[in-house]
N, C-alpha and C positions, 0 to 999 in steps of 0.2 A: 552463641555466635551463629549468624545465619550462613547459609551456604554461599561461597564465593567462587568466582571464576578465576582461574590462575592464568590471566592474560594481562598484557600491557594496558589494555583499555580499562580493565578492572583495577589495576594498580593506580592509574590516573584518577579513577572515580573515588577510590579510597583515600588518596592523598588530598583530593579536593574536599571530601567530606571532613577529613581531619582538620584542614585549615578552617573550614566553616565552624566546626565545633570549638576550636581554640580561639576563634575570633568572637564567638557568641558567649562563651563561658564567662569572661570578665564582666560583661554587661549583666548577666544573671547574678554574679557574685556581688556586684555593686547594688543591684536592686534588693538583694537579700539583706545587705548591710543597712540600706536606707530604711527598709521595712522594720528591721529590728530596732533601729534608733527611734523611729517614729512610734513604735509600740511602747517603748520605754517612756517617751515623752507623754503619750496619751495616758499611760498608767499613772504617771506623776500628776498630770492634770486631773485625772479622776479622783485620786486620793485627796487632792486639794479641794475639789468640789464636794466630796463626801464629808470632809472635815468641816467645811463651811455649813453644809446642810445640817449636820449633827449639832453644831453650835447654835444655829438659828432655831432648831427644834427645841433645844434645851432652854434657850432664852424665852421662847414663846410659852413655856410651861408656867412661867410665873404670872402671866396675865391672861392666859387662854380661858381660864374659868370665868372671867368677866363676860365673855361672849355669850355664855349660857344664860346670863341674867337678862340679856336683851331679847326682845321679841322680834328679832330680825334673823331671817334665814340667810346666812352669809355663804352657805355651801355653793349656791349657784354662782356667786361672785368669784369663787376660787377655782372653778372648773376651767381648765385651759381649752379654749376654742381651737387654737392651732399653735403647735410648737414649730416655729419657723427655723429653717436651717439652710445652709448653702453647702455646696460640694467643693472640696479642695482635692487636688491631685497629688498623691504621694507615690513616687516611683511607678507611675502608670496606673495607680489604683485610686478611685474616687471614694472619699469618706465624707460623711456629713459633719458639719460644724454648726453648733447651736448659734442662732442670732437673736431670737426673742420669743417670748411666750405671749400669746394674745388672749386676753381675758374679756368676758362680757362686761358691759358697763355696770358699775356698782350703783344700782338704782334704789335709793332709800332717801327718806326725808332728812336732809342735812340739819334742819333746825331742831328736830326732835331727837336725833341720834346723839350719843355722847361724843365728845371731841376726840376721844382716843380711838373711835371705831375706824376712822380713815387709816390711822397708823397701824391698827391691828390687821386690817384687810391687806394693806401694803406688805406687811411683814409675812403674812400667810401666803400671799401671792409670790413673794420672794422664795419661800420654801418650795412652793409648787414649781416655780421656775427652775430652781436648783435640781429638783427631782427630774425635770425634763432634760436638763443639761447632762445629768448623770446617765440617764437612759441613752441619750444620743452619743455620748462619749463611749459607753459600753458597746453600742452598736458599731461604732467606728473601729474600736479595738478588735471586735469579732471579725469584721471585714478584713482588717490588716492581717490578723492571724491566719485566716483562711488563705489569703494571697501569699503569706510567708510560707505556709506549708506547701503550696503548689510550687513556689519558686525554689524552695529547698529540695523538693523532689526532682526538679529539673536540673539543678546544680549537681545533685548526686548522680543523676542519669548520665550527664555529660562527663563528670569526673571519674565515675566508677565503672561506667558501662561503655558509652559511645566512644570516648577518646581511647581507652585501653583496647577496645575491640578493633578500632580502625588501625591503631598502631600494630596490633598483632596480625591483622589481615595483611598489612603492608609488608611486614617482616616475612610472613609465609609466602606471599606472592613473589617477593624478591628472591627468596631462597629457591623457589620452584623455577623461576625464570633463569636464575643463575645456573641451576642444575641442568636445565634444558639446553642452555648455551654451551655448557661444558660437554654435555653428551653429544651435542651437534658437532662440536669441534673434534671430539673423539671419533665420531662416526665418519667425519670428513677425512681425518687422518687415515683411518682404516681403509676407506674407499680409495684414497689416493695411493696407499701402499699396495692395494690389490691391483689397481690399474697399472702401477709401475711393475709389479710382479708379472702381470699378464703381458705387458709390453716386452719385458726381458725374455719371457718364455717364447714370444713370437720371434724375437731376434735370434734366439738360440736355435729355434727350429729352422 
């Protein structure tokens, strides 16, 4: 607790601070709740994409060996040039959302290549695209968790430090001012009595 002044001005300042903390706290609590819900949503989405990715990889194992039989280097066709994303705002926090993966053109002789090569490339590109989606979702979850930690710290600061501290300061200042007023009244009565006594002595003399 910081040093406070036991004055009416300080009492007003502490009361104003308390009102501000109590007004701001519900906003922070709502933000915390929204972030928690969005993290759960993103984790669910991540699990869904990872399951799809694993399924696609498993399916590709049955025909992937055929690619090795062809004299076509398809690795260059599968490298993502750009994983495009857009930003969405969740409780004041921007996170990326996958939109599409951009691949180089699959440049090979369509007449000499086997018919299944197009489907094979499309399937492997889908796997690469899913990997990009998983990466971007994980990045978004990381951003949300960082913001949640910051927001939780602020909620705790207000709930456990700032509001109790302001309430205690107000209580102490009110007690002090009350005591000072009582003392002032007491001193006033004593002074009045002494004046009366002096007046009586003057009359008696």
